Chimera marker file (.cmm) of the C-alpha trace (Angstrom):
<marker_set name="trace">
<marker id="1" x="-6.830" y="-8.820" z="-14.367" r="1" g="1" b="0" radius="0.5"/>
<marker id="2" x="-9.875" y="-7.170" z="-15.902" r="1" g="1" b="0" radius="0.5"/>
<marker id="3" x="-10.114" y="-5.368" z="-19.315" r="1" g="1" b="0" radius="0.5"/>
<marker id="4" x="-9.234" y="-1.725" z="-19.568" r="1" g="1" b="0" radius="0.5"/>
<marker id="5" x="-12.024" y="0.804" z="-19.212" r="1" g="1" b="0" radius="0.5"/>
<marker id="6" x="-13.681" y="1.840" z="-22.490" r="1" g="1" b="0" radius="0.5"/>
<marker id="7" x="-12.613" y="5.155" z="-23.956" r="1" g="1" b="0" radius="0.5"/>
<marker id="8" x="-14.636" y="8.159" z="-22.618" r="1" g="1" b="0" radius="0.5"/>
<marker id="9" x="-15.848" y="6.004" z="-19.667" r="1" g="1" b="0" radius="0.5"/>
<marker id="10" x="-17.007" y="7.714" z="-16.490" r="1" g="1" b="0" radius="0.5"/>
<marker id="11" x="-14.039" y="7.953" z="-14.075" r="1" g="1" b="0" radius="0.5"/>
<marker id="12" x="-13.875" y="4.981" z="-11.730" r="1" g="1" b="0" radius="0.5"/>
<marker id="13" x="-15.297" y="5.439" z="-8.238" r="1" g="1" b="0" radius="0.5"/>
<marker id="14" x="-12.630" y="4.387" z="-5.793" r="1" g="1" b="0" radius="0.5"/>
<marker id="15" x="-15.178" y="2.344" z="-3.843" r="1" g="1" b="0" radius="0.5"/>
<marker id="16" x="-15.743" y="0.244" z="-6.980" r="1" g="1" b="0" radius="0.5"/>
<marker id="17" x="-12.092" y="-0.927" z="-7.331" r="1" g="1" b="0" radius="0.5"/>
<marker id="18" x="-12.627" y="-3.998" z="-5.133" r="1" g="1" b="0" radius="0.5"/>
<marker id="19" x="-15.317" y="-5.368" z="-7.422" r="1" g="1" b="0" radius="0.5"/>
<marker id="20" x="-13.526" y="-4.221" z="-10.602" r="1" g="1" b="0" radius="0.5"/>
<marker id="21" x="-10.347" y="-6.211" z="-9.775" r="1" g="1" b="0" radius="0.5"/>
<marker id="22" x="-12.143" y="-9.389" z="-8.609" r="1" g="1" b="0" radius="0.5"/>
<marker id="23" x="-12.295" y="-8.945" z="-4.791" r="1" g="1" b="0" radius="0.5"/>
<marker id="24" x="-9.924" y="-9.899" z="-2.053" r="1" g="1" b="0" radius="0.5"/>
<marker id="25" x="-7.859" y="-12.348" z="-4.182" r="1" g="1" b="0" radius="0.5"/>
<marker id="26" x="-6.558" y="-9.470" z="-6.309" r="1" g="1" b="0" radius="0.5"/>
<marker id="27" x="-5.420" y="-7.626" z="-3.161" r="1" g="1" b="0" radius="0.5"/>
<marker id="28" x="-3.753" y="-10.787" z="-1.854" r="1" g="1" b="0" radius="0.5"/>
<marker id="29" x="-1.891" y="-11.169" z="-5.141" r="1" g="1" b="0" radius="0.5"/>
<marker id="30" x="-0.883" y="-7.478" z="-4.909" r="1" g="1" b="0" radius="0.5"/>
<marker id="31" x="0.430" y="-7.972" z="-1.377" r="1" g="1" b="0" radius="0.5"/>
<marker id="32" x="2.315" y="-11.138" z="-2.359" r="1" g="1" b="0" radius="0.5"/>
<marker id="33" x="4.003" y="-9.279" z="-5.132" r="1" g="1" b="0" radius="0.5"/>
<marker id="34" x="4.874" y="-6.341" z="-2.835" r="1" g="1" b="0" radius="0.5"/>
<marker id="35" x="6.192" y="-8.590" z="0.020" r="1" g="1" b="0" radius="0.5"/>
<marker id="36" x="8.306" y="-10.520" z="-2.520" r="1" g="1" b="0" radius="0.5"/>
<marker id="37" x="10.197" y="-7.286" z="-3.100" r="1" g="1" b="0" radius="0.5"/>
<marker id="38" x="10.272" y="-6.330" z="0.617" r="1" g="1" b="0" radius="0.5"/>
<marker id="39" x="11.966" y="-9.758" z="1.404" r="1" g="1" b="0" radius="0.5"/>
<marker id="40" x="14.861" y="-8.744" z="-0.875" r="1" g="1" b="0" radius="0.5"/>
<marker id="41" x="15.211" y="-5.196" z="0.460" r="1" g="1" b="0" radius="0.5"/>
<marker id="42" x="18.094" y="-4.656" z="2.927" r="1" g="1" b="0" radius="0.5"/>
<marker id="43" x="16.522" y="-1.550" z="4.463" r="1" g="1" b="0" radius="0.5"/>
<marker id="44" x="12.907" y="-2.703" z="4.779" r="1" g="1" b="0" radius="0.5"/>
<marker id="45" x="13.263" y="-6.391" z="5.511" r="1" g="1" b="0" radius="0.5"/>
<marker id="46" x="14.855" y="-5.969" z="8.933" r="1" g="1" b="0" radius="0.5"/>
<marker id="47" x="11.862" y="-3.857" z="10.069" r="1" g="1" b="0" radius="0.5"/>
<marker id="48" x="9.423" y="-6.667" z="9.440" r="1" g="1" b="0" radius="0.5"/>
<marker id="49" x="8.947" y="-9.709" z="11.791" r="1" g="1" b="0" radius="0.5"/>
<marker id="50" x="10.368" y="-13.092" z="10.776" r="1" g="1" b="0" radius="0.5"/>
<marker id="51" x="6.851" y="-14.363" z="10.067" r="1" g="1" b="0" radius="0.5"/>
<marker id="52" x="5.461" y="-12.115" z="7.242" r="1" g="1" b="0" radius="0.5"/>
<marker id="53" x="2.038" y="-13.917" z="6.989" r="1" g="1" b="0" radius="0.5"/>
<marker id="54" x="0.179" y="-11.909" z="9.585" r="1" g="1" b="0" radius="0.5"/>
<marker id="55" x="1.366" y="-8.557" z="8.084" r="1" g="1" b="0" radius="0.5"/>
<marker id="56" x="0.529" y="-9.773" z="4.623" r="1" g="1" b="0" radius="0.5"/>
<marker id="57" x="-3.058" y="-10.596" z="5.734" r="1" g="1" b="0" radius="0.5"/>
<marker id="58" x="-3.486" y="-7.265" z="7.433" r="1" g="1" b="0" radius="0.5"/>
<marker id="59" x="-2.247" y="-5.272" z="4.422" r="1" g="1" b="0" radius="0.5"/>
<marker id="60" x="-4.456" y="-7.238" z="2.011" r="1" g="1" b="0" radius="0.5"/>
<marker id="61" x="-7.521" y="-6.705" z="4.211" r="1" g="1" b="0" radius="0.5"/>
<marker id="62" x="-6.655" y="-3.004" z="4.677" r="1" g="1" b="0" radius="0.5"/>
<marker id="63" x="-6.316" y="-2.398" z="0.936" r="1" g="1" b="0" radius="0.5"/>
<marker id="64" x="-9.428" y="-4.368" z="0.049" r="1" g="1" b="0" radius="0.5"/>
<marker id="65" x="-11.410" y="-2.416" z="2.641" r="1" g="1" b="0" radius="0.5"/>
<marker id="66" x="-10.013" y="0.914" z="1.423" r="1" g="1" b="0" radius="0.5"/>
<marker id="67" x="-10.978" y="0.131" z="-2.092" r="1" g="1" b="0" radius="0.5"/>
<marker id="68" x="-14.571" y="-0.877" z="-1.464" r="1" g="1" b="0" radius="0.5"/>
<marker id="69" x="-14.492" y="-4.330" z="0.106" r="1" g="1" b="0" radius="0.5"/>
<marker id="70" x="-16.510" y="-3.441" z="3.146" r="1" g="1" b="0" radius="0.5"/>
<marker id="71" x="-15.212" y="-3.655" z="6.705" r="1" g="1" b="0" radius="0.5"/>
<marker id="72" x="-12.795" y="-6.556" z="6.102" r="1" g="1" b="0" radius="0.5"/>
<marker id="73" x="-9.947" y="-4.938" z="8.010" r="1" g="1" b="0" radius="0.5"/>
<marker id="74" x="-11.924" y="-3.098" z="10.612" r="1" g="1" b="0" radius="0.5"/>
<marker id="75" x="-13.986" y="-6.070" z="11.633" r="1" g="1" b="0" radius="0.5"/>
<marker id="76" x="-10.781" y="-7.987" z="12.486" r="1" g="1" b="0" radius="0.5"/>
<marker id="77" x="-8.322" y="-5.220" z="13.606" r="1" g="1" b="0" radius="0.5"/>
<marker id="78" x="-10.376" y="-2.115" z="14.444" r="1" g="1" b="0" radius="0.5"/>
<marker id="79" x="-9.735" y="1.289" z="12.961" r="1" g="1" b="0" radius="0.5"/>
<marker id="80" x="-6.636" y="1.278" z="10.718" r="1" g="1" b="0" radius="0.5"/>
<marker id="81" x="-4.834" y="4.125" z="12.596" r="1" g="1" b="0" radius="0.5"/>
<marker id="82" x="-1.919" y="3.889" z="10.143" r="1" g="1" b="0" radius="0.5"/>
<marker id="83" x="0.318" y="6.376" z="11.841" r="1" g="1" b="0" radius="0.5"/>
<marker id="84" x="-0.097" y="4.701" z="15.292" r="1" g="1" b="0" radius="0.5"/>
<marker id="85" x="0.431" y="1.225" z="13.831" r="1" g="1" b="0" radius="0.5"/>
<marker id="86" x="3.636" y="2.326" z="12.147" r="1" g="1" b="0" radius="0.5"/>
<marker id="87" x="4.995" y="4.339" z="15.000" r="1" g="1" b="0" radius="0.5"/>
<marker id="88" x="7.201" y="1.542" z="16.379" r="1" g="1" b="0" radius="0.5"/>
<marker id="89" x="9.068" y="1.316" z="13.040" r="1" g="1" b="0" radius="0.5"/>
<marker id="90" x="11.663" y="3.697" z="11.766" r="1" g="1" b="0" radius="0.5"/>
<marker id="91" x="9.886" y="5.056" z="8.723" r="1" g="1" b="0" radius="0.5"/>
<marker id="92" x="12.546" y="7.294" z="7.337" r="1" g="1" b="0" radius="0.5"/>
<marker id="93" x="12.160" y="9.113" z="4.020" r="1" g="1" b="0" radius="0.5"/>
<marker id="94" x="14.404" y="6.411" z="2.486" r="1" g="1" b="0" radius="0.5"/>
<marker id="95" x="12.245" y="3.560" z="3.919" r="1" g="1" b="0" radius="0.5"/>
<marker id="96" x="9.126" y="5.330" z="2.723" r="1" g="1" b="0" radius="0.5"/>
<marker id="97" x="10.438" y="5.749" z="-0.772" r="1" g="1" b="0" radius="0.5"/>
<marker id="98" x="11.456" y="2.084" z="-0.899" r="1" g="1" b="0" radius="0.5"/>
<marker id="99" x="7.985" y="1.124" z="0.298" r="1" g="1" b="0" radius="0.5"/>
<marker id="100" x="6.401" y="3.219" z="-2.444" r="1" g="1" b="0" radius="0.5"/>
<marker id="101" x="8.780" y="1.909" z="-5.089" r="1" g="1" b="0" radius="0.5"/>
<marker id="102" x="8.028" y="-1.709" z="-4.203" r="1" g="1" b="0" radius="0.5"/>
<marker id="103" x="4.263" y="-1.215" z="-3.970" r="1" g="1" b="0" radius="0.5"/>
<marker id="104" x="4.220" y="0.745" z="-7.239" r="1" g="1" b="0" radius="0.5"/>
<marker id="105" x="6.190" y="-2.013" z="-8.954" r="1" g="1" b="0" radius="0.5"/>
<marker id="106" x="3.767" y="-4.615" z="-7.539" r="1" g="1" b="0" radius="0.5"/>
<marker id="107" x="0.781" y="-2.618" z="-8.759" r="1" g="1" b="0" radius="0.5"/>
<marker id="108" x="2.295" y="-2.446" z="-12.272" r="1" g="1" b="0" radius="0.5"/>
<marker id="109" x="3.264" y="-6.141" z="-12.243" r="1" g="1" b="0" radius="0.5"/>
<marker id="110" x="-0.358" y="-7.128" z="-11.767" r="1" g="1" b="0" radius="0.5"/>
<marker id="111" x="-1.389" y="-5.201" z="-14.861" r="1" g="1" b="0" radius="0.5"/>
<marker id="112" x="-4.610" y="-3.819" z="-13.443" r="1" g="1" b="0" radius="0.5"/>
<marker id="113" x="-6.897" y="-1.869" z="-15.800" r="1" g="1" b="0" radius="0.5"/>
<marker id="114" x="-5.367" y="1.513" z="-16.477" r="1" g="1" b="0" radius="0.5"/>
<marker id="115" x="-7.991" y="3.424" z="-14.387" r="1" g="1" b="0" radius="0.5"/>
<marker id="116" x="-7.515" y="1.113" z="-11.453" r="1" g="1" b="0" radius="0.5"/>
<marker id="117" x="-3.701" y="1.383" z="-11.685" r="1" g="1" b="0" radius="0.5"/>
<marker id="118" x="-3.916" y="5.141" z="-11.709" r="1" g="1" b="0" radius="0.5"/>
<marker id="119" x="-6.040" y="5.193" z="-8.580" r="1" g="1" b="0" radius="0.5"/>
<marker id="120" x="-3.768" y="2.707" z="-6.786" r="1" g="1" b="0" radius="0.5"/>
<marker id="121" x="-0.607" y="4.564" z="-7.754" r="1" g="1" b="0" radius="0.5"/>
<marker id="122" x="-2.122" y="7.906" z="-6.766" r="1" g="1" b="0" radius="0.5"/>
<marker id="123" x="-2.945" y="6.461" z="-3.363" r="1" g="1" b="0" radius="0.5"/>
<marker id="124" x="0.614" y="5.227" z="-2.903" r="1" g="1" b="0" radius="0.5"/>
<marker id="125" x="1.904" y="8.730" z="-3.769" r="1" g="1" b="0" radius="0.5"/>
<marker id="126" x="-0.421" y="10.435" z="-1.325" r="1" g="1" b="0" radius="0.5"/>
<marker id="127" x="-0.114" y="7.955" z="1.606" r="1" g="1" b="0" radius="0.5"/>
<marker id="128" x="3.550" y="7.261" z="1.630" r="1" g="1" b="0" radius="0.5"/>
<marker id="129" x="4.812" y="10.671" z="2.951" r="1" g="1" b="0" radius="0.5"/>
<marker id="130" x="2.223" y="10.671" z="5.742" r="1" g="1" b="0" radius="0.5"/>
<marker id="131" x="3.862" y="7.625" z="7.368" r="1" g="1" b="0" radius="0.5"/>
<marker id="132" x="7.355" y="9.064" z="7.686" r="1" g="1" b="0" radius="0.5"/>
<marker id="133" x="8.024" y="9.295" z="11.355" r="1" g="1" b="0" radius="0.5"/>
<marker id="134" x="11.815" y="9.589" z="11.582" r="1" g="1" b="0" radius="0.5"/>
<marker id="135" x="14.236" y="11.847" z="9.795" r="1" g="1" b="0" radius="0.5"/>
<marker id="136" x="17.733" y="10.754" z="8.937" r="1" g="1" b="0" radius="0.5"/>
<marker id="137" x="20.264" y="11.150" z="11.770" r="1" g="1" b="0" radius="0.5"/>
<marker id="138" x="22.112" y="13.916" z="9.917" r="1" g="1" b="0" radius="0.5"/>
<marker id="139" x="18.968" y="16.052" z="9.934" r="1" g="1" b="0" radius="0.5"/>
<marker id="140" x="18.971" y="17.768" z="13.326" r="1" g="1" b="0" radius="0.5"/>
<marker id="141" x="16.628" y="20.643" z="12.666" r="1" g="1" b="0" radius="0.5"/>
<marker id="142" x="13.944" y="21.327" z="10.113" r="1" g="1" b="0" radius="0.5"/>
<marker id="143" x="14.118" y="24.593" z="8.242" r="1" g="1" b="0" radius="0.5"/>
<marker id="144" x="11.596" y="27.161" z="9.440" r="1" g="1" b="0" radius="0.5"/>
<marker id="145" x="9.158" y="28.718" z="7.028" r="1" g="1" b="0" radius="0.5"/>
<link id1="1" id2="2" r="1" g="1" b="0" radius="0.2"/>
<link id1="2" id2="3" r="1" g="1" b="0" radius="0.2"/>
<link id1="3" id2="4" r="1" g="1" b="0" radius="0.2"/>
<link id1="4" id2="5" r="1" g="1" b="0" radius="0.2"/>
<link id1="5" id2="6" r="1" g="1" b="0" radius="0.2"/>
<link id1="6" id2="7" r="1" g="1" b="0" radius="0.2"/>
<link id1="7" id2="8" r="1" g="1" b="0" radius="0.2"/>
<link id1="8" id2="9" r="1" g="1" b="0" radius="0.2"/>
<link id1="9" id2="10" r="1" g="1" b="0" radius="0.2"/>
<link id1="10" id2="11" r="1" g="1" b="0" radius="0.2"/>
<link id1="11" id2="12" r="1" g="1" b="0" radius="0.2"/>
<link id1="12" id2="13" r="1" g="1" b="0" radius="0.2"/>
<link id1="13" id2="14" r="1" g="1" b="0" radius="0.2"/>
<link id1="14" id2="15" r="1" g="1" b="0" radius="0.2"/>
<link id1="15" id2="16" r="1" g="1" b="0" radius="0.2"/>
<link id1="16" id2="17" r="1" g="1" b="0" radius="0.2"/>
<link id1="17" id2="18" r="1" g="1" b="0" radius="0.2"/>
<link id1="18" id2="19" r="1" g="1" b="0" radius="0.2"/>
<link id1="19" id2="20" r="1" g="1" b="0" radius="0.2"/>
<link id1="20" id2="21" r="1" g="1" b="0" radius="0.2"/>
<link id1="21" id2="22" r="1" g="1" b="0" radius="0.2"/>
<link id1="22" id2="23" r="1" g="1" b="0" radius="0.2"/>
<link id1="23" id2="24" r="1" g="1" b="0" radius="0.2"/>
<link id1="24" id2="25" r="1" g="1" b="0" radius="0.2"/>
<link id1="25" id2="26" r="1" g="1" b="0" radius="0.2"/>
<link id1="26" id2="27" r="1" g="1" b="0" radius="0.2"/>
<link id1="27" id2="28" r="1" g="1" b="0" radius="0.2"/>
<link id1="28" id2="29" r="1" g="1" b="0" radius="0.2"/>
<link id1="29" id2="30" r="1" g="1" b="0" radius="0.2"/>
<link id1="30" id2="31" r="1" g="1" b="0" radius="0.2"/>
<link id1="31" id2="32" r="1" g="1" b="0" radius="0.2"/>
<link id1="32" id2="33" r="1" g="1" b="0" radius="0.2"/>
<link id1="33" id2="34" r="1" g="1" b="0" radius="0.2"/>
<link id1="34" id2="35" r="1" g="1" b="0" radius="0.2"/>
<link id1="35" id2="36" r="1" g="1" b="0" radius="0.2"/>
<link id1="36" id2="37" r="1" g="1" b="0" radius="0.2"/>
<link id1="37" id2="38" r="1" g="1" b="0" radius="0.2"/>
<link id1="38" id2="39" r="1" g="1" b="0" radius="0.2"/>
<link id1="39" id2="40" r="1" g="1" b="0" radius="0.2"/>
<link id1="40" id2="41" r="1" g="1" b="0" radius="0.2"/>
<link id1="41" id2="42" r="1" g="1" b="0" radius="0.2"/>
<link id1="42" id2="43" r="1" g="1" b="0" radius="0.2"/>
<link id1="43" id2="44" r="1" g="1" b="0" radius="0.2"/>
<link id1="44" id2="45" r="1" g="1" b="0" radius="0.2"/>
<link id1="45" id2="46" r="1" g="1" b="0" radius="0.2"/>
<link id1="46" id2="47" r="1" g="1" b="0" radius="0.2"/>
<link id1="47" id2="48" r="1" g="1" b="0" radius="0.2"/>
<link id1="48" id2="49" r="1" g="1" b="0" radius="0.2"/>
<link id1="49" id2="50" r="1" g="1" b="0" radius="0.2"/>
<link id1="50" id2="51" r="1" g="1" b="0" radius="0.2"/>
<link id1="51" id2="52" r="1" g="1" b="0" radius="0.2"/>
<link id1="52" id2="53" r="1" g="1" b="0" radius="0.2"/>
<link id1="53" id2="54" r="1" g="1" b="0" radius="0.2"/>
<link id1="54" id2="55" r="1" g="1" b="0" radius="0.2"/>
<link id1="55" id2="56" r="1" g="1" b="0" radius="0.2"/>
<link id1="56" id2="57" r="1" g="1" b="0" radius="0.2"/>
<link id1="57" id2="58" r="1" g="1" b="0" radius="0.2"/>
<link id1="58" id2="59" r="1" g="1" b="0" radius="0.2"/>
<link id1="59" id2="60" r="1" g="1" b="0" radius="0.2"/>
<link id1="60" id2="61" r="1" g="1" b="0" radius="0.2"/>
<link id1="61" id2="62" r="1" g="1" b="0" radius="0.2"/>
<link id1="62" id2="63" r="1" g="1" b="0" radius="0.2"/>
<link id1="63" id2="64" r="1" g="1" b="0" radius="0.2"/>
<link id1="64" id2="65" r="1" g="1" b="0" radius="0.2"/>
<link id1="65" id2="66" r="1" g="1" b="0" radius="0.2"/>
<link id1="66" id2="67" r="1" g="1" b="0" radius="0.2"/>
<link id1="67" id2="68" r="1" g="1" b="0" radius="0.2"/>
<link id1="68" id2="69" r="1" g="1" b="0" radius="0.2"/>
<link id1="69" id2="70" r="1" g="1" b="0" radius="0.2"/>
<link id1="70" id2="71" r="1" g="1" b="0" radius="0.2"/>
<link id1="71" id2="72" r="1" g="1" b="0" radius="0.2"/>
<link id1="72" id2="73" r="1" g="1" b="0" radius="0.2"/>
<link id1="73" id2="74" r="1" g="1" b="0" radius="0.2"/>
<link id1="74" id2="75" r="1" g="1" b="0" radius="0.2"/>
<link id1="75" id2="76" r="1" g="1" b="0" radius="0.2"/>
<link id1="76" id2="77" r="1" g="1" b="0" radius="0.2"/>
<link id1="77" id2="78" r="1" g="1" b="0" radius="0.2"/>
<link id1="78" id2="79" r="1" g="1" b="0" radius="0.2"/>
<link id1="79" id2="80" r="1" g="1" b="0" radius="0.2"/>
<link id1="80" id2="81" r="1" g="1" b="0" radius="0.2"/>
<link id1="81" id2="82" r="1" g="1" b="0" radius="0.2"/>
<link id1="82" id2="83" r="1" g="1" b="0" radius="0.2"/>
<link id1="83" id2="84" r="1" g="1" b="0" radius="0.2"/>
<link id1="84" id2="85" r="1" g="1" b="0" radius="0.2"/>
<link id1="85" id2="86" r="1" g="1" b="0" radius="0.2"/>
<link id1="86" id2="87" r="1" g="1" b="0" radius="0.2"/>
<link id1="87" id2="88" r="1" g="1" b="0" radius="0.2"/>
<link id1="88" id2="89" r="1" g="1" b="0" radius="0.2"/>
<link id1="89" id2="90" r="1" g="1" b="0" radius="0.2"/>
<link id1="90" id2="91" r="1" g="1" b="0" radius="0.2"/>
<link id1="91" id2="92" r="1" g="1" b="0" radius="0.2"/>
<link id1="92" id2="93" r="1" g="1" b="0" radius="0.2"/>
<link id1="93" id2="94" r="1" g="1" b="0" radius="0.2"/>
<link id1="94" id2="95" r="1" g="1" b="0" radius="0.2"/>
<link id1="95" id2="96" r="1" g="1" b="0" radius="0.2"/>
<link id1="96" id2="97" r="1" g="1" b="0" radius="0.2"/>
<link id1="97" id2="98" r="1" g="1" b="0" radius="0.2"/>
<link id1="98" id2="99" r="1" g="1" b="0" radius="0.2"/>
<link id1="99" id2="100" r="1" g="1" b="0" radius="0.2"/>
<link id1="100" id2="101" r="1" g="1" b="0" radius="0.2"/>
<link id1="101" id2="102" r="1" g="1" b="0" radius="0.2"/>
<link id1="102" id2="103" r="1" g="1" b="0" radius="0.2"/>
<link id1="103" id2="104" r="1" g="1" b="0" radius="0.2"/>
<link id1="104" id2="105" r="1" g="1" b="0" radius="0.2"/>
<link id1="105" id2="106" r="1" g="1" b="0" radius="0.2"/>
<link id1="106" id2="107" r="1" g="1" b="0" radius="0.2"/>
<link id1="107" id2="108" r="1" g="1" b="0" radius="0.2"/>
<link id1="108" id2="109" r="1" g="1" b="0" radius="0.2"/>
<link id1="109" id2="110" r="1" g="1" b="0" radius="0.2"/>
<link id1="110" id2="111" r="1" g="1" b="0" radius="0.2"/>
<link id1="111" id2="112" r="1" g="1" b="0" radius="0.2"/>
<link id1="112" id2="113" r="1" g="1" b="0" radius="0.2"/>
<link id1="113" id2="114" r="1" g="1" b="0" radius="0.2"/>
<link id1="114" id2="115" r="1" g="1" b="0" radius="0.2"/>
<link id1="115" id2="116" r="1" g="1" b="0" radius="0.2"/>
<link id1="116" id2="117" r="1" g="1" b="0" radius="0.2"/>
<link id1="117" id2="118" r="1" g="1" b="0" radius="0.2"/>
<link id1="118" id2="119" r="1" g="1" b="0" radius="0.2"/>
<link id1="119" id2="120" r="1" g="1" b="0" radius="0.2"/>
<link id1="120" id2="121" r="1" g="1" b="0" radius="0.2"/>
<link id1="121" id2="122" r="1" g="1" b="0" radius="0.2"/>
<link id1="122" id2="123" r="1" g="1" b="0" radius="0.2"/>
<link id1="123" id2="124" r="1" g="1" b="0" radius="0.2"/>
<link id1="124" id2="125" r="1" g="1" b="0" radius="0.2"/>
<link id1="125" id2="126" r="1" g="1" b="0" radius="0.2"/>
<link id1="126" id2="127" r="1" g="1" b="0" radius="0.2"/>
<link id1="127" id2="128" r="1" g="1" b="0" radius="0.2"/>
<link id1="128" id2="129" r="1" g="1" b="0" radius="0.2"/>
<link id1="129" id2="130" r="1" g="1" b="0" radius="0.2"/>
<link id1="130" id2="131" r="1" g="1" b="0" radius="0.2"/>
<link id1="131" id2="132" r="1" g="1" b="0" radius="0.2"/>
<link id1="132" id2="133" r="1" g="1" b="0" radius="0.2"/>
<link id1="133" id2="134" r="1" g="1" b="0" radius="0.2"/>
<link id1="134" id2="135" r="1" g="1" b="0" radius="0.2"/>
<link id1="135" id2="136" r="1" g="1" b="0" radius="0.2"/>
<link id1="136" id2="137" r="1" g="1" b="0" radius="0.2"/>
<link id1="137" id2="138" r="1" g="1" b="0" radius="0.2"/>
<link id1="138" id2="139" r="1" g="1" b="0" radius="0.2"/>
<link id1="139" id2="140" r="1" g="1" b="0" radius="0.2"/>
<link id1="140" id2="141" r="1" g="1" b="0" radius="0.2"/>
<link id1="141" id2="142" r="1" g="1" b="0" radius="0.2"/>
<link id1="142" id2="143" r="1" g="1" b="0" radius="0.2"/>
<link id1="143" id2="144" r="1" g="1" b="0" radius="0.2"/>
<link id1="144" id2="145" r="1" g="1" b="0" radius="0.2"/>
</marker_set>
């Protein structure tokens, strides 16, 4: 990928990530690396359709749009509505953790500049818990505050 940011550089604006990493191709590579891991995961793989290509495209477009690539995803699919789009799937805490682990490993594999990597990993850490929509069967009641 690109060179690391110079020391004492201004923090990278998240909307500049798309250009910094080389555009849509970088996000396609990231998604390929991620899906390569999902294909081997016994918990996640069954939740994906047989044909992974449409999902790969959607994820690459979403990430590219989120990181400054314009309305790549929205022009094709509408508003992302991540919780709604993931509602049909059992996103348990374990599944979410596996997703985050695979995405984090894919981000590191691509060896993005350190400032880009930090932004991407931070996003994974913030976004992953918001998609959990099913607790394990042995959790029948959440503790009250």
